[in-house]
N, C-alpha and C positions, 0 to 999 in steps of 0.2 A: 209433732204434724207437720209442722212450717219447715221442716229439716228433713224429714220424706218427703215431703212433695217437691222440697228442692232439690235432692236426687235424683228424682224420677225426673226431673224438670231436664237440668243438665244432661242426665243420659240420654233423653231426647236429642236436645242439642249437639251435644257429640257425633250422634246415629248419625242426624240430617248433615251434618258438614261433612260425611263421609260422602265418597261419588258413589263408592258400589250399594249404596243404600238407593239410590237414583238410580241405578242402574240396575238394581233388584226389581223397585218398583213400575221404571217404565218394561222390564221386560212383562214383568206381571200384567199391567193393565195391554201389553197387546198379547197377550193369550189369551186374556179375558176376552177382550175384544175381537180375537179369532174364535175364541167359542162363541159369541154374540149373533155372528155374524151368519151361524148357522139356522136353520128356519125350516118347519114345514107347511106344506101349504096342501091344495086338494088333489094336484096331481104326485106327490109327493116330500122330498126334499131339498134344502137348495145350501149350497155355502159359498164366502166369501159376498151376503148380502144380495146373493141371487148370480153371480158369475158363473156356478156352476148349477148345474141341476139334475137329482135323480129323481126319475119316474121309478114311483110305486106306489100300489095297489092298499099297502100294508103298512109303510113309512111315509102318513099323512096325519092331517089337521084332524081326520075323525077316523083314525083307527087309534085302538086302545096303548100302541106302543110308545107313542109319539113321546111323553111326559116321563115313561119311564130311560127311555132310549136315553133322550135329552139329560135327564138327571143322569144316569151311567156315565155317560164320559164325564164327567162330572168325578164322581167318588169312584171309579176303574181307570180312570186317564189321569187326566187335570190332575186333581187330591196326591194321589202316590207318587208319582214321576216327578210333577214341577213341584208342588208344594212340600213333598214329602220327601224329596230329593235335592234337585238345584236349588231351589230355593233355601232349604236348609241347608246347603254348603256353604252357600254364599253369607245362609247370616254367621256362620262358625266362622268361616273366613273374617268377618267381621267386628265383633261383639269377643271372640275370643282374647284380642289383645286387653278387655277392660278391665279386668283385674290385676294383669301384671302390669298395665301403665299405672295401674290404680295405688297398686302396693311400692313403688318404689318412692323412695325417699322424696318428701315434699310434700304429695298428692296425701299420701294415708297420714303424714305427720298433721296437714289441716285438719284431715276429718276425723282423729280420732281424738282434737282437741276438744271441738265442738261437745255442748251435752248431749249430747244421744250416743245409746250404751253402743257397743262392737258389734255384739247380736243384733241389735234393729239395724245398723248402720250395713254388717253382714248381707242378711237378707231384703233390705232397700235397696243395695245395689244390685243384688244377683237378678230380683223382678224386676227393677228396672233394665234389666239388659234385656229382655225379653218382648221390649218393644220392636225391636227389628221385626218379629214376623211378627206380633200380633198387628203391628200397622201392614205390613206384609199382606196377610191373610184377610185382615177385613175387606181392603181393598177390593182385593178378585173376588171374595164373596160378593160383596156387596153388586159388582158387577155381573156374576152371573145368577144373583135375584132380582136384581132389574131384568136384566136377557129372559130370564125362564118367567118372568111375569106377564111381558112384553108377549112374548113369542103366545104362550100356552096360554096365556087372560087369565094365572093362578100361581099367589101370590105365594110361596114355600118360605115360608121363616125358618126351615130347617136346615135350609140351607146354611146359617151364621152358624148352625155347630161346627163348623170347621175351624173357626176362629179360638176358640180351647181346646177342642182336641188337634189342632196341627201347632200350638205354641205349647202344651203339655209334651208333645212327643220331642220338640224341639229341647223339653228343657230336658227330659230324660238322658240327652247327648250332651246337653252345655254343663250340665251339671256335675261332669265327671271334664271337663274342659275348667271349675273352678276350682276343684278338689288339688287337678298337677298344679293351676298358678297358683294357691295357696301357697302350695306344698315347696314349690319349684322356682316362680316366679317368671317362670321361660313360657313364651306364646307362643314356642312352635311346639314345643314338649306340649303341652294343653292341647293342642291342635290336634295333634299326630294319637294321644290318648283318647282324645272325642270319639276320631275316626274310626280307631280300632277298637274300642268298645261297640260301638255301633254295628261297625262291620258283622265283629262274632255275632252279637244277638240278632243282627238282620240272618247271618246263613242258618243259624239255631230254628230261627224262626220259618225260615224257607226250606229245611231240612224237615221238618217238623209237619208242615203243612203236605210236602210234597212224601212223606211216609203216613200219613193219613190216607192223604189220595186210596193209594196203594192196598190201602188194611181197608178200610171200611166205602169211597166215596163208589170206588170202584165194584166192591162189589155189591153193594146198593143200589147202582144206573143197573146190574144185571151186566155186566161187563166181566170176565175170567180171563185170570194175562195167567202162560203159561211163562215163568220165567227161568224156565230151560230152553224153548225153543224160543221166545219173544212172542209166540204166536197169541190171537185173541178170538172169545166170543161174545157175542153179543144173545142178551136172551132177557125176555120181556118177564123175569120172576128174581127179585134180587137174590142173590147169592153168598155164601158161606161166607163168614172173613177170615184172612189166616192169621190161625193166634199166633204164628212167627213173626209176620209183621208188626200185628197188634202190639205183643213184646217191644217191641223195637221203637211204634211207637211211642208207648209206656215213657220208657226210657230216654228219650229225646224230649217228654213235656216235663218230666223230674228235671233236663239239664236246663229246660225253658224256663221253666215255674221262677228261680230267683232273679232272671236279665230282665232289663226293659225294654217291653213291647212295642217298639215305634210301628211295624210293619203291622200288627194288629192292631194296633190302638189309630192308625189312619183308618181302617176299614169298617171301624166303629160307627165312622159316618153312614154307613149302608144302612145299622141300624135305626138310627138316627130322621133320619131322612125319610119323609114317608109321602104319599101318593093315595087319595082315598083309605087310610087308615091302613095302609099297608106300607112298611116299608121296604127297602129296594131288596133284600136276603130274600126276599117271595117273589122268585121270577116266574113263579107257576099260576102269581094273580094275572099276571100279565102277559104271558107268553102260553096263548095255552096249548098244551099238546095235544098233539095229532094220534099218539099209539100209548100206550102201555109200557114200551119202553123209555120215549121221552119223556111221559112221566114220572118215570122213577128216574131218571136221570134231572130231573129237577126237583124232584125231592130232594137225593141224593147229595145236590149242589145247596140245601136251602139247610141241611146239615152242616154240611162242610163250613156252611159262612158262620154258624152260629155253636162249630163245638166250642168256643171260648167265650164264659160268660163275660158279659161287660165288669164286673166284682171283677174275674180270674185279673182278665188286661190289666184294669186298672187300678187292680188293688193290688193287683204284685207289682208292678211299674213303679206306682210310686210308692212302696215301702223301697224300694230299692232307691230310688229317688233321695229320702228322704233321710237314708244310710249314707249317702253319699256327702250329704249335704252335713248330716251333722258330723261328720268326721272333718270336713272345708270348714264349718261352722269353728270347731273345737280348736284347728291350726290357727285360725284367724282370732280368736279370741285369748288362744296363748301367747302368742309370736309377740312381739318386744319391737317395735319400731320409734 
């Protein structure tokens, strides 16, 4: 146990010694403070701690939308675009050299000579590399938690689900870099392979979501789209599902299944954060529909957000990661250093 703790402590020291770590942390704090500057009052909402005010009869402290909108800004904007994209890119740039540098002569020789198995050494080094994202997301989530609590007088601990979810998302990408590093000892190639797998899987997830909207969400909303002319018609009754689009979606889902679902795992946060017992995918509970068309749209959007079960997203992604890490661990254990 002492050797494992030493590995974690050394990894923490190496990460905090890098300027990139503090740049990312500073940006996280800055973006978190901008989020905290948004407030709701009786006349509407304001940003930058009252510098600009938007008068609204709906978006205010007495309206039902305040908590929902405040949290969806976090789950639908800040998490996917900052934590799920730019922060992960910064983390990859920072931690991708960890394994190639570790495998260089001298560092690895000392490590394998200690009374610790190579499997334990490999797993400990891998998990300790995730500290970069864990610290960044925790600080960011803490700012959001305090801001939401002070603004809304409601302390929602579901916000901290962002920490394990974003660490998991990063690990799905980073494991590819680790496998490449153990195989080639190249930092550049590790980084390129991680971005390649991330980009391919992300693109397939976007395509699957887009086709699902055409095949299922649009008809359920009462929307009919003529693919030939591009014309649309809206009805207050759900429409029939296009069988060809449904088959195409099924094919895309088959391709998507074995891949890491970084995008879908990020949006699981909407299911984990709840307001008055309802999660953020249940928009109809916070935004009252004015007619049947809007009610159908809310229901269709909720079905879209819940089209994949948590078990499917986490389970298949975890299986991908375990396979990649098993191969990397095998190479690490079998190599002569």
